[in-house]
LONUVEX-591534 format. One record per atom (N, C-alpha, C, CB): x, y, z; residue in one letter. Coordinates in pm, whole numbers, padded with zeros to 5 digits, always signed. Glycine has a CB too. Example, Ala and Ser with C-alpha at 12.3 -4.5 7.8 and 13.67 -1.06 7.14 Angstrom:
2
+01319-00569+00780a+01230-00450+00780a+01320-00330+00780a+01131-00447+00905a+01285-00225+00708s+01367-00106+00714s+01290+00003+00787s+01408-00060+00572s
This chain:
162
+01499+00383-00569x+01518+00519-00537x+01639+00531-00385x+01344+00583-00505x+01686+00587-00391x+01783+00586-00295x+01741+00736-00201x+01946+00582-00377x+01714+00821-00227x+01724+00949-00181x+01593+01048-00237x+01868+01000-00227x+01561+01141-00162x+01478+01262-00207x+01499+01300-00317x+01487+01367-00140x+01409+01304-00416x+01415+01374-00565x+01364+01507-00545x+01322+01298-00686x+01432+01601-00606x+01381+01731-00607x+01255+01759-00733x+01516+01826-00628x+01184+01805-00668x+01028+01812-00761x+01012+01969-00756x+00864+01719-00674x+00964+02018-00886x+00897+02145-00899x+00762+02140-00893x+00929+02206-01013x+00700+02245-00891x+00539+02249-00853x+00482+02185-00980x+00468+02419-00824x+00526+02193-01129x+00471+02111-01216x+00494+01934-01168x+00539+02156-01359x+00570+01893-01137x+00582+01750-01089x+00500+01730-00989x+00710+01711-01046x+00463+01840-00915x+00418+01778-00797x+00245+01787-00827x+00480+01866-00649x+00202+01896-00951x+00071+01873-00974x+00059+01731-01088x+00006+02023-01034x+00180+01693-01130x+00133+01562-01204x+00113+01482-01117x+00218+01498-01301x+00183+01468-00998x+00185+01327-00928x+00029+01358-00848x+00349+01296-00803x-00010+01453-00808x-00130+01484-00750x-00286+01436-00861x-00109+01659-00718x-00237+01475-00970x-00330+01440-01076x-00336+01287-01078x-00285+01499-01217x-00203+01222-01124x-00179+01098-01143x-00262+01004-01027x-00027+01086-01143x-00199+01061-00887x-00263+00961-00776x-00435+00949-00772x-00211+01021-00619x-00478+01061-00814x-00633+01060-00809x-00672+00996-00942x-00701+01215-00793x-00621+00981-01029x-00661+00907-01165x-00561+00881-01247x-00753+00977-01247x-00520+00767-01217x-00387+00690-01291x-00419+00620-01421x-00322+00570-01195x-00538+00671-01471x-00580+00613-01588x-00606+00717-01684x-00693+00531-01567x-00560+00831-01619x-00574+00958-01737x-00489+00968-01853x-00549+01092-01677x-00570+01006-01976x-00450+01020-02092x-00331+01124-02057x-00520+01076-02241x-00248+01098-02139x-00127+01190-02127x-00171+01341-02169x-00002+01133-02226x-00257+01354-02257x-00300+01451-02336x-00415+01518-02232x-00353+01391-02483x-00456+01484-02164x-00536+01529-02036x-00477+01549-01910x-00631+01440-02006x-00378+01485-01862x-00274+01504-01802x-00217+01640-01803x-00199+01421-01844x-00155+01632-01936x-00105+01765-01996x-00176+01891-01955x-00113+01760-02145x-00287+01885-02004x-00375+02007-02000x-00379+02032-01845x-00533+01984-02070x-00426+01936-01770x-00466+01973-01657x-00342+02003-01548x-00559+01869-01618x-00232+01968-01605x-00073+02002-01540x-00063+02163-01620x+00089+01857-01607x-00091+02176-01702x-00076+02314-01756x+00067+02319-01858x-00064+02428-01617x+00110+02190-01923x+00220+02191-01973x+00182+02107-02108x+00328+02139-01875x+00294+02108-02205x+00287+02017-02349x+00268+01891-02329x+00408+02016-02436x+00183+01802-02412x+00199+01679-02390x+00335+01607-02372x+00139+01633-02477x+00413+01660-02468x+00567+01608-02483x+00633+01615-02355x+00655+01695-02586x+00607+01763-02318x+00687+01760-02191x+00631+01701-02047x+00722+01900-02168x+00482+01681-02065x+00435+01600-01938x+00479+01436-01969x+00248+01619-01914x+00466+01388-02061x+00540+01239-02095x+00694+01231-02051x+00539+01208-02269x+00767+01328-02087x+00908+01319-02061x+00925+01359-01885x+00994+01435-02174x+00845+01436-01821x+00813+01447-01690x+00774+01318-01616x+00713+01538-01682x+00663+01256-01679x+00637+01126-01630x+00741+01043-01628x+00544+01068-01694x+00793+01011-01743x+00908+00919-01755x+01042+00955-01654x+00953+00923-01912x+01069+01101-01642x+01163+01119-01574x+01119+01062-01398x+01200+01273-01604x+00996+01099-01367x+00944+01067-01228x+00943+00891-01214x+00776+01141-01210x+00918+00813-01327x+00905+00689-01319x+01059+00627-01281x+00839+00641-01452x+01161+00689-01401x+01310+00644-01364x+01360+00700-01255x+01408+00672-01465x+01310+00800-01189x+01410+00832-01043x+01329+00744-00945x+01417+01023-00978x+01201+00666-00953x+01171+00579-00864x+01078+00671-00761x+01304+00509-00806x+01013+00782-00842x+00908+00850-00767x+00786+00771-00760x+00876+00980-00825x+00755+00750-00918x+00656+00682-00933x+00683+00526-00946x+00594+00737-01035x+00639+00457-00859x+00677+00320-00846x+00594+00193-00953x+00649+00293-00685x+00482+00246-00967x+00387+00174-01032x+00247+00218-01065x+00379+00075-00969x+00151+00152-01095x-00004+00173-01119x-00049+00084-01060x-00063+00174-01250x-00177+00076-00992x-00218-00013-00895x-00349-00033-00965x-00217+00038-00740x-00438-00152-00935x-00579-00167-00956x-00632-00199-00834x-00615-00265-01054x-00717-00090-00803x-00800-00119-00642x-00930-00198-00690x-00859+00053-00540x-00938-00317-00629x-01052-00415-00637x-01122-00418-00542x-01025-00536-00654x-01265-00401-00523x-01353-00412-00420x-01352-00557-00315x-01485-00395-00493x-01312-00557-00221x-01309-00706-00162x-01456-00764-00161x-01248-00708-00001x-01538-00669-00128x-01696-00731-00090x-01725-00779-00233x-01832-00601-00025x-01684-00717-00346x-01727-00765-00490x-01668-00916-00514x-01662-00656-00612x-01566-00930-00474x-01498-01082-00470x-01540-01168-00375x-01353-01083-00448x-01628-01130-00313x-01659-01244-00195x-01585-01231-00079x-01631-01387-00238x-01527-01129-00028x-01430-01105+00068x-01469-01019+00175x-01320-01055+00009x-01589-01012+00216x-01635-00860+00295x-01584-00871+00413x-01798-00823+00318x-01516-00957+00477x-01451-00942+00611x-01320-00919+00619x-01468-01044+00685x-01280-00821+00656x-01153-00729+00649x-01116-00740+00795x-01179-00561+00593x-00983-00728+00804x-00927-00727+00964x-00801-00705+00948x-00943-00861+01057x-00718-00591+01034x-00600-00594+01063x-00545-00695+01194x-00578-00461+01078x-00464-00783+01176x-00386-00843+01254x-00267-00783+01330x-00352-00930+01190x-00246-00792+01421x-00114-00755+01488x-00030-00872+01539x-00141-00664+01606x+00095-00900+01500x+00160-01002+01534x+00272-00985+01617x+00190-01059+01436x+00273-01072+01726x+00411-01040+01802x+00487-01174+01791x+00391-00991+01972x+00607-01171+01715x+00685-01266+01723x+00816-01262+01749x+00673-01317+01637x+00899-01387+01741x+01053-01391+01766x+01094-01308+01667x+01127-01532+01758x+01167-01194+01703x+01210-01100+01588x+01329-01092+01574x+01173-00976+01593x+01375-01192+01477x+01509-01199+01461x+01526-01215+01306x+01572-01312+01548x+01641-01182+01237x+01650-01159+01106x+01642-01288+01026x+01769-01086+01080x+01682-01405+01110x+01650-01518+01031x+01483-01579+01017x+01741-01623+01092x+01399-01513+01088x+01268-01558+01093x+01176-01444+01005x+01224-01575+01255x+01239-01316+00983x+01189-01236+00890x+01132-01249+00763x+01256-01177+00876x+01238-01331+00668x+01197-01374+00547x+01087-01464+00551x+01298-01428+00482x+01128-01604+00580x+01033-01692+00577x+00913-01689+00633x+01071-01776+00608x+00879-01598+00764x+00772-01550+00807x+00684-01467+00711x+00806-01486+00911x+00750-01363+00660x+00691-01279+00551x+00636-01358+00454x+00785-01191+00488x+00712-01434+00397x+00683-01523+00269x+00556-01617+00288x+00815-01620+00236x+00547-01679+00423x+00445-01744+00447x+00294-01670+00474x+00489-01816+00548x+00338-01564+00492x+00201-01483+00521x+00163-01414+00435x+00197-01398+00621x+00270-01367+00321x+00213-01314+00196x+00156-01433+00096x+00328-01228+00121x+00186-01556+00141x+00132-01688+00047x-00020-01699+00080x+00217-01850+00088x-00055-01666+00202x-00193-01683+00234x-00276-01580+00141x-00217-01659+00395x-00408-01656+00071x-00480-01581-00037x-00539-01475+00047x-00593-01668-00125x-00574-01470+00160x-00632-01340+00246x-00559-01235+00274x-00674-01371+00370x-00431-01246+00253x-00330-01154+00286x-00344-01014+00181x-00182-01238+00272x-00374-00912+00232x-00384-00791+00120x-00239-00714+00133x-00529-00670+00157x-00193-00696+00273x-00098-00634+00282x+00001-00681+00406x-00146-00510+00283x+00131-00662+00421x+00182-00704+00524x+00304-00585+00560x+00225-00856+00498x+00308-00550+00667x+00376-00449+00729x+00481-00508+00866x+00256-00343+00775x+00620-00467+00836x+00707-00504+00944x+00709-00370+01015x+00855-00563+00898x+00686-00390+01179x+00653-00245+01257x+00726-00224+01357x+00520-00227+01312x+00750-00142+01426x+00797-00127+01525x+00697-00074+01664x+00896-00049+01484x+00729-00132+01795x+00626-00119+01893x+00593-00254+01975x+00502-00068+01820x+00469-00238+02015x+00461-00356+02084x+00421-00483+02014x+00380-00335+02181x+00383-00453+01858x+00368-00592+01785x+00497-00574+01687x+00202-00617+01694x+00513-00686+01608x+00625-00685+01524x+00568-00662+01350x+00707-00839+01557x+00454-00726+01351x+00407-00710+01211x+00248-00674+01231x+00435-00856+01114x+00213-00586+01123x+00064-00540+01086x+00037-00654+00952x+00054-00342+01031x-00078-00676+00934x-00157-00777+00848x-00271-00711+00791x-00208-00900+00927x-00313-00667+00675x-00445-00670+00649x-00485-00803+00552x-00480-00532+00586x-00579-00843+00597x-00682-00953+00543x-00791-00927+00502x-00717-01038+00619x-00829-01001+00409x-00973-01017+00367x-01020-01154+00350x-00998-00950+00241x-01142-01167+00436x-01177-01326+00416x-01329-01334+00370x-01157-01420+00568x-01371-01435+00329x-01504-01443+00289x-01595-01461+00393x-01520-01539+00202x-01565-01510+00533x-01616-01502+00647x-01559-01545+00756x-01708-01545+00642x-01623-01526+00863x-01541-01553+01001x-01443-01679+01008x-01646-01576+01120x-01543-01769+00975x-01472-01892+00983x-01338-01919+00888x-01573-01994+00954x-01328-01863+00784x-01201-01840+00740x-01107-01777+00831x-01208-01769+00631x-01167-01654+00887x-01037-01532+00926x-00990-01654+01065x-01115-01301+01000x-01092-01727+01109x-01065-01805+01235x-00966-01886+01180x-01189-01886+01304x-00970-01971+01093x-00873-02077+01014x-00739-02007+00997x-00934-02124+00857x-00729-01891+00941x-00618-01830+00903x-00524-01804+01023x-00655-01711+00831x-00597-01764+01144x-00539-01712+01244x-00482-01806+01316x-00613-01641+01312x-00567-01920+01341x-00565-02088+01449x-00444-02142+01303x-00805-02232+01472x-00493-02168+01231x-00410-02289+01132x-00284-02201+01091x-00511-02352+00967x-00286-02086+01043x-00173-02055+00947x-00054-01943+01030x-00251-01978+00797x-00128-01893+01145x-00029-01795+01200x+00006-01851+01368x-00105-01623+01193x-00113-01852+01457x-00065-01918+01560x+00006-02036+01599x-00133-01923+01603x-00031-02129+01504x+00021-02269+01517x+00184-02263+01457x-00087-02383+01422x+00226-02131+01403x+00398-02108+01377x+00449-02089+01548x+00443-01925+01257x+00550-02141+01563x+00631-02130+01713x+00689-01960+01694x+00796-02275+01733x+00702-01909+01576x+00793-01782+01595x+00671-01670+01612x+00910-01747+01447x+00529-01727+01623x+00452-01620+01662x+00405-01632+01775x+00361-01593+01588x+00418-01524+01878x+00372-01568+01992x+00228-01484+02059x+00496-01562+02080x+00166-01426+01950x+00055-01363+01974x-00021-01281+01845x+00092-01277+02082x-00142-01310+01835x-00242-01239+01735x-00357-01143+01783x-00312-01346+01661x-00350-01025+01759x-00462-00956+01784x-00529-00907+01659x-00432-00851+01871x-00667-00924+01672x-00748-00915+01576x-00873-00758+01576x-00814-01064+01589x-00828-00700+01484x-00928-00552+01481x-01016-00570+01356x-00830-00387+01461x-01106-00577+01356x-01210-00587+01235x-01217-00449+01179x-01366-00639+01279x-01205-00445+01047x-01253-00293+00962x-01399-00289+00935x-01179-00274+00799x-01477-00195+00985x-01588-00144+00971x-01586-00059+00841x-01620-00078+01089x-01528+00024+00802x-01526+00116+00704x-01400+00177+00665x-01608+00208+00736x-01348+00202+00548x-01219+00248+00508x-01257+00375+00443x-01138+00147+00414x-01147+00502+00461x-01119+00592+00412x-00989+00596+00329x-01132+00665+00496x-00967+00679+00239x-00843+00675+00157x-00806+00818+00176x-00859+00627-00004x-00668+00844+00220x-00618+00976+00226x-00623+01025+00098x-00486+00988+00282x-00546+01174+00109x-00511+01226-00039x-00370+01177-00096x-00508+01392-00039x-00357+01258-00201x-00213+01209-00286x-00122+01236-00178x-00163+01302-00440x+00001+01152-00202x+00107+01143-00091x+00234+01226-00202x+00147+00943-00025x+00257+01379-00097x+00333+01453-00183x+00451+01474-00076x+00257+01591-00247x+00554+01530-00125x+00660+01577-00019x+00630+01663+00105x+00758+01652-00087x+00673+01662+00227x+00594+01761+00329x+00610+01899+00291x+00645+01750+00479x+00680+01944+00204x+00670+02083+00213x+00589+02117+00114x+00791+02154+00207x+00520+02048+00014x+00472+02072-00122x+00348+02092-00101x+00493+01970-00222x+00271+02111+00014x+00127+02143+00026x+00126+02299-00001x+00063+02100+00177x+00191+02396+00044x+00210+02535+00009x+00248+02559-00134x+00313+02593+00096x+00312+02479-00173x+00363+02490-00333x+00243+02495-00477x+00462+02340-00355x+00161+02382-00392x+00062+02303-00493x-00074+02379-00469x+00046+02125-00456x-00118+02468-00367x-00247+02510-00337x-00270+02630-00377x-00278+02503-00213x
């Protein structure tokens, strides 16, 4: 998607519902959105085709998979274009990596990791990150608890859909 897509109140209702329950049937989605099932399906297909809906994801519990230690790592690096792609590829290849962001500010990258134990977190930091010459500093912030925000809607949508 290259730019903002114009969305009406029905599109916004559909997006809000899908973000709260991506497994909802089209029939139930249509009923909740207040449109016919065929209209709802057309709108969802248009939202996919225009890039507003990028996909559907399964949320998995790190604890249930034996990875109860979650942390955000901030990395300061040699920040040049020839370093970005290989470094991102290396970080994403680590089985502990859940998300990677190239950011602006005091750090260059923010990495969310999930580890089975503190020893694995230490190994990841020492052996896979700080041992790389382009990484100058790693700071670790343990995650104690996580909350998710509400559905992502355009900035002006709050008044239209409430």
